[in-house]
C-alpha positions in Angstrom: 0.0 0.1 0.0 1.2 3.4 -1.0 1.3 6.7 1.6 -1.5 8.0 -0.5 -3.7 5.0 0.1 -2.5 4.8 3.7 -3.5 8.7 3.9 -7.1 7.9 1.9 -7.3 5.2 4.7 -6.0 7.2 7.6 -8.5 10.0 6.8 -11.6 7.1 6.8 -10.3 5.6 10.2 -10.2 8.7 11.7 -13.6 9.8 10.4 -15.0 6.3 11.7 -13.7 7.1 15.0 -15.7 10.5 15.3 -13.7 13.3 13.9 -14.2 15.9 11.3 -11.2 16.5 9.1 -10.2 20.3 8.0 -7.7 21.1 5.1 -6.0 24.3 5.0 -3.0 25.9 3.8 -2.0 27.3 7.2 1.3 28.5 5.8 3.8 27.4 8.8 0.7 27.4 11.7 0.5 23.9 12.9 -2.5 22.0 12.6 -3.8 19.8 15.2 -7.1 19.0 17.0 -9.8 21.1 18.5 -13.4 20.7 19.3 -16.0 23.4 18.0 -19.8 23.3 17.9 -19.8 20.0 19.6 -17.7 18.4 17.3 -13.9 17.0 17.1 -11.9 18.6 14.1 -8.5 17.6 13.1 -6.8 20.3 11.1 -4.6 19.2 8.2 -1.7 21.7 6.9 -2.3 20.8 3.0 1.3 22.3 2.9 2.6 19.0 4.6 3.7 16.2 2.9 1.6 12.9 2.8 3.6 11.2 5.8 3.6 14.4 8.0 -0.3 14.4 7.4 -0.8 10.9 8.2 1.4 11.4 11.7 -1.0 14.4 12.3 -3.9 12.0 11.9 -2.3 9.7 14.4 -1.1 12.1 16.8 -5.0 13.4 16.8 -5.9 9.9 18.2 -4.3 10.5 21.8 -7.4 12.9 22.4 -9.4 10.1 22.3 -10.5 8.6 25.9 -10.3 5.2 25.0 -9.7 3.1 21.7 -9.9 -0.2 20.9 -6.3 -1.3 18.5 -8.8 -3.4 16.4 -10.5 0.0 15.3 -7.2 0.6 13.9 -6.5 -1.1 10.2 -3.8 -3.3 10.9 -1.8 -1.4 7.8 -1.7 1.7 10.3 -1.1 0.1 13.0 3.1 0.3 13.2 2.9 3.9 12.0 0.7 5.1 14.5 2.2 2.6 17.0 3.6 5.6 19.4 0.3 7.2 19.3 -1.7 4.3 20.2 0.6 3.5 23.2 -0.7 6.5 24.8 -4.4 5.7 24.8 -4.6 1.9 25.2 
């Protein structure tokens, strides 16, 4: 699976876990997670490469109260391992 496919899967996974995703050109400002209007948002910088965006989504998972690792596709578990160990 190439990085672009993994990024698509990561977005789908985050959406399935209750996040909304917004992509903007942040001009050097850091993206992240916020809650607005009762919804959790992941803000991605489209100026970042796919791998950086993939890690930004993984990092956002640390804002979940709990997470069953089985909710994460196997192909993403190794990439997101540092983030998953913080919540499980």
